[in-house]
C-alpha positions in Angstrom: 95.0 121.1 89.4 97.6 123.6 89.4 96.5 126.9 91.3 97.9 130.2 91.0 98.1 131.4 94.5 98.8 134.9 95.9 99.6 135.1 99.4 99.6 138.7 101.0 101.3 139.6 104.6 101.2 142.9 106.6 103.5 144.7 108.9 104.1 147.8 110.6 107.0 148.8 108.5 108.2 149.5 104.6 109.6 146.5 102.8 112.9 147.9 101.0 113.7 146.3 97.8 116.2 144.2 98.3 114.3 142.2 100.8 111.3 141.8 97.8 114.7 140.0 95.6 115.5 137.4 98.4 111.5 136.8 98.4 111.7 136.9 94.7 114.3 134.2 94.9 113.4 132.4 97.5 109.8 131.7 95.8 111.7 130.7 92.3 111.3 127.3 93.1 107.8 127.6 93.4 107.1 128.7 89.8 106.8 132.6 92.0 107.3 135.9 91.7 107.2 138.4 94.6 106.1 142.2 95.3 105.9 144.7 97.9 109.0 147.1 97.8 107.7 150.1 99.1 104.5 149.5 100.9 103.5 147.8 104.2 103.0 144.3 103.1 104.8 141.6 101.2 103.6 139.0 98.6 104.2 136.3 96.4 102.1 134.2 93.7 103.5 130.8 94.1 101.8 127.9 92.0 100.7 124.6 93.7 99.0 121.4 92.7 95.5 120.6 95.1 92.4 119.1 94.7 90.6 122.5 95.2 91.0 126.1 95.9 90.5 125.6 99.9 93.3 122.9 99.3 95.5 125.3 97.1 95.2 127.8 99.9 96.4 125.2 102.8 99.3 124.3 100.9 100.7 127.8 99.7 100.7 129.0 103.2 103.2 127.4 104.7 104.9 127.5 101.5 105.0 131.1 102.0 106.1 131.4 105.2 109.0 129.5 104.8 110.2 131.6 101.8 109.9 134.8 103.6 111.8 133.1 106.4 114.4 132.3 104.3 114.2 135.6 102.9 114.9 137.4 106.2 111.7 139.1 106.0 109.5 139.7 109.8 106.7 137.1 110.6 103.5 138.8 109.6 100.4 137.8 109.6 98.9 136.1 106.2 96.5 138.2 105.8 94.9 137.6 102.4 95.0 134.2 100.2 93.5 134.1 96.7 93.3 131.6 94.3 92.8 130.8 90.4 93.1 127.7 88.7 94.9 126.9 85.2 91.3 126.4 84.0 89.8 129.5 85.3 93.5 130.9 84.0 92.8 129.9 80.5 88.9 130.5 80.4 89.4 134.0 80.8 91.2 134.1 77.5 88.3 132.6 75.6 86.4 134.1 73.1 
């Protein structure tokens, strides 16, 4: 099943827009988007295949860390990871 995983890393300085653009480029191959410009954190929402929510987080966090590293972002700790499955996402739109 496909999961959309939102991962956030927090640190000690404000993230610049150009850094978020680099992260967005790095997560694009993962059907990802990036965020964080002007805040003390950066994040991405990426899509992974997994059997359940925990496995999705386990798969997504290393991908996120590698994307952040390739984007030249500081190696800050991951402070949050949330998932939504494609099934849950579709059910949200059912009447």
